[in-house]
N, C-alpha and C positions, 0 to 999 in steps of 0.2 A: 504494500500500500504506500503510495506517495504521500509525503507530508503536505498538509494544507498550509499554504503561505498566507500571511496576513498583509494586506495592502491598504495604504491610506491614500485616498484621492484628495487633493487640495486644489480647489478651483472655485472662484466666486460666481460662476455661471451655473444655474440650476440644471439646465439641459445637458451641459457637459458632464456634471456629476452624475446625473441620472443615467446617461448613456454609458459612461465608463463603468459605473457600478453594475449595470446589467450585463455588459460584455464580460467583465472580470468574474462575476458570479457564475455565468454560463461556462467559463473556462475552469471553474473549480476553486477560485480564490476566495478567501474570507475577506470581506471588504468593509471599510468604514470611510466616511467622507467628511471633510471639513470645508467650511465656507470661506475661510480666510486664514492668514498666517497665525493669528492669535488662537483661533479655534484649533488649528493643527498642533500648535505648541501644547495646548492642554491635553489633546488626545495622545500625543507622543509621551507625555509625562505619565499617563495613566496605564499604558501597556506598550509592549514592543511591537513594532511593525517591521516585517522583513523588507518591504519596499514602499516607496512613496512616489506617487505620480503628482508632479508639482507644476502648477501654472506660474509663470514668472510675473505676469501683470495682474496684480490684485490691489484693491484699496487697502490702506493701512500698511501693514508689514508686507514688503515685496517678496516675491519668490526667492530672489537672491539672498535676502536677509534670513528667510526661513532656512534656506540651504546652508548658510553659514552656521546658524543655530543648531541644525541637525548634525552637521559635521562635528561640532564641539561636544554636544550632549548625547547624541544618538548615532555614534559613528558606524554602527553595524546595520543601519537602515540604508539600503541602496536607494538612491534618488534618481528618478527618471524625469527630466524636464519635458513638459509638453506645452507648447505655446503657439498662439496664432500670429504672433508678431516677432518672430525670431529673426535675428540678424547674425552674421558670422561672428561679430564682436561679442554678442550675448552668448552664443554657443561656446565660444572660447572661455568666456568668464565663468559660465556655468560648469564646464568640465574642470577648469582650474579650481573651482570652488568645491568640487567633490562629486558632481553629478556623473553617473556612469553612462547615461545616454541623453541625447537631446533630440526630441521629435517635434516636428512642426505640424500644426493642425492645417487641414483635416488629416487625421491619422486613422488607419484601418485597424480593425480588431487583430488582424494578423501581425501588423507592425508592433502593436502593444504587447501581444503575446510573445513575440520574438524578443523584444527588448527586456521583458520581465524574465523570460527563461534565461537569457544571457546574463542578466544582472544577478539572478539568484543562484546561478551555477558557476559563477566566476569568483575565485578567491579575492578577498579584499586586498587591494594592492597599495592603497594610499596610506601614508604614515598615520599612526594614531597617537593622539595626545593623551595617552593613558600609561600609567606606570605598570610595572610587572604585577605588583600586588592588586592594582585595580583591574587588570585583565583577568587575574585568577578569580577575584571576587565576582566579576561579571560572568565568567564561565560557570562558577558554582551556582550562582543564582539561576542562570539559564538552564543548567542541567536539571535543577529542581522543578523549573517551570516547563521542562520538556521543549525548550527552544534549542533544538539540536544544532541547527546551522550556526547560530550566533555563538553557542558554546564552543563548537569546533574552531571557529575563526579566532575566538579570544584565546583559547589554549595555544593554538599554533603561533599566534602573534607573540604570546608570552615567551614561548620557546625561542622564537627568532630574536626577540629583544634581549633575553638573558639566557643563552643556551647552557650556561654552566650551573644554573640553579635547578634543584631537583623537583620542586613542587608541581610544576606544570606536567612533568612526565608522570608523576604519581596520579594526577587528576585524569590525564589522558588514559592511563592504565585502568583506572576505575571505570571510565567510560566504556572501554573495550570489554571489561569484565561484565558490565551490564548486558552486553550483547552476547555473552557466552563465549567470547573469543579469549579463553584463558591463556593461550600461547602468546598472543600479542600483548595481553595485559601483563603477564609475567616478564616479558622482554622489557617493557617500559618500567616496571617496578625495579628490575635489575639496574637499568640505566639510572633511575633515581637514587638507588642505593649506592651505586658507584660514585655518584656526585655528592654523596654525603648525607642522604636522607636517612634519618633514624626511623624506628618503628612508628613514632608519633607523627611522622610526616606522610605516612601512607594514607591515602584517601580511600575509604571503603565505598562500595557501591551504594550503601545506605546513606552515606554522607553526600554523595554526588547527586542522588535522586531518591527521595523517600519511597517512591512507588516504581520499582524497577520494571521497565518495559523494554521490548526489543527496539533498537534504534535502526531505522531503515537506512540502507546505503552503507558504503564502506569506503574509507580513504586510508591511505598509507601514511604513517607518521614520518 
């Protein structure tokens, strides 16, 4: 079974929100909509969204301002800009600001689906303004909430940022143990131990997620 991704639509036009919601729900996404930047901020604070479809031109907080806010406070939400008044300069600015795609209206359901599929299946490449400990905290919270994609990215970014520290390997090992992949879990636990992790540093599956379930998909550490 494929995971259900949660998408936030941010557009001040009712017809656009209605159409995008219908298209995305038909494609199997869980969808929420915000009427402006301030509304979107509140919704982002309430729960995690895997992706955000963002209009640039809105009253009040602009799309670029919301993009900057999302990058600082919700870096694991992939942002796709959809606008009816796009210019090359705006596209460059949006991509530099952290957007993963820039689409110009009118846009077809196929284009939206392709952009979302690409964004949700591409590892996060932009640098994150999060410390090692903050990444581990994010990963632990997301494992408990069964937000597998975000947990995976947070753990791997922690390993990339400080590969000599053992905690992220222990957490990733606990994740694989949840899946029943004991061989890979033990390999990661051995790496953590070699890096100096004591027994108290090993993360149990119960700590990683209080309700163990199978995690769909597999990736190589």
